[in-house]
VOFIVO-611518 format. One record per residue (C-alpha): residue number from 1; chain; x, y, z. Coordinates in nm, 4 decimals. Layout:
N
R   i ch       c1       c2       c3
R NUM  A        X        Y        Z
...
//
This chain:
76
R   i ch       c1       c2       c3
R   1  A   5.2797  -2.9681  -1.2303
R   2  A   5.0469  -2.7580  -1.0194
R   3  A   4.7593  -2.5722  -1.1824
R   4  A   4.6956  -2.2296  -1.0326
R   5  A   4.3304  -2.1301  -1.0312
R   6  A   4.2923  -1.8510  -1.2864
R   7  A   3.9137  -1.8450  -1.3464
R   8  A   3.6230  -1.7567  -1.1212
R   9  A   3.3055  -1.9524  -1.0475
R  10  A   3.1288  -1.8058  -1.3517
R  11  A   3.4117  -1.9232  -1.5786
R  12  A   3.4049  -2.2702  -1.4216
R  13  A   3.0294  -2.2985  -1.4793
R  14  A   3.0545  -2.1840  -1.8404
R  15  A   3.3370  -2.4294  -1.9094
R  16  A   3.1483  -2.7152  -1.7469
R  17  A   2.8363  -2.6503  -1.9560
R  18  A   3.0469  -2.6134  -2.2714
R  19  A   3.2312  -2.9365  -2.1906
R  20  A   2.9090  -3.1308  -2.1411
R  21  A   2.7762  -2.9988  -2.4733
R  22  A   3.0969  -3.0998  -2.6518
R  23  A   3.0820  -3.4446  -2.4901
R  24  A   2.7222  -3.4864  -2.6044
R  25  A   2.7971  -3.3851  -2.9632
R  26  A   3.1073  -3.6060  -2.9756
R  27  A   2.9193  -3.9065  -2.8425
R  28  A   2.6282  -3.8463  -3.0810
R  29  A   2.8635  -3.8336  -3.3784
R  30  A   3.0375  -4.1463  -3.2520
R  31  A   2.7069  -4.3310  -3.2289
R  32  A   2.6136  -4.2203  -3.5815
R  33  A   2.9471  -4.3540  -3.7067
R  34  A   2.9124  -4.6783  -3.5086
R  35  A   2.5648  -4.7438  -3.6472
R  36  A   2.6910  -4.6725  -4.0033
R  37  A   2.4485  -4.3842  -4.0442
R  38  A   2.7264  -4.1315  -4.1056
R  39  A   3.0293  -4.1511  -4.3328
R  40  A   3.3330  -4.3555  -4.2317
R  41  A   3.5489  -4.0481  -4.1659
R  42  A   3.3015  -3.9237  -3.9010
R  43  A   3.4916  -4.1110  -3.6303
R  44  A   3.7781  -3.8581  -3.6382
R  45  A   3.5760  -3.5409  -3.5730
R  46  A   3.3736  -3.7354  -3.3151
R  47  A   3.6903  -3.8337  -3.1285
R  48  A   3.8382  -3.4825  -3.1510
R  49  A   3.5197  -3.3196  -3.0194
R  50  A   3.4874  -3.5759  -2.7405
R  51  A   3.8499  -3.5275  -2.6309
R  52  A   3.8059  -3.1491  -2.6424
R  53  A   3.5016  -3.1833  -2.4181
R  54  A   3.7028  -3.3882  -2.1701
R  55  A   3.9711  -3.1190  -2.1575
R  56  A   3.7174  -2.8382  -2.1082
R  57  A   3.5559  -3.0335  -1.8234
R  58  A   3.9031  -3.0802  -1.6719
R  59  A   3.9552  -2.7033  -1.6897
R  60  A   3.6223  -2.6458  -1.5129
R  61  A   3.6963  -2.8930  -1.2341
R  62  A   4.0500  -2.7677  -1.1706
R  63  A   3.9605  -2.3995  -1.2178
R  64  A   4.2386  -2.3462  -1.4669
R  65  A   4.2174  -2.2111  -1.8218
R  66  A   4.4904  -2.3015  -2.0707
R  67  A   4.4280  -1.9902  -2.2813
R  68  A   4.4580  -1.7630  -1.9753
R  69  A   4.7715  -1.9494  -1.8680
R  70  A   4.9281  -1.8496  -2.2030
R  71  A   4.8635  -1.4831  -2.1207
R  72  A   4.5549  -1.4144  -2.3305
R  73  A   4.2617  -1.2357  -2.1707
R  74  A   3.9243  -1.4125  -2.1846
R  75  A   3.5904  -1.2599  -2.0823
R  76  A   3.5091  -1.5463  -1.8391
//
């Protein structure tokens, strides 16, 4: 499946920054869970946030936005 570029450089930059922030939060929550500082269920939101960050970084690198591909208009 080929991904057609549907975002500009500004959108790529915003998605990359957002992806790095999501990765950071996901990893921080994962570390808190691993060190038994947070509750036991914290692993699930940590994993979901981390995976979301990976997908947003993928969008930035490829230059493709899943929301735009579904026909919705985004500001970036």
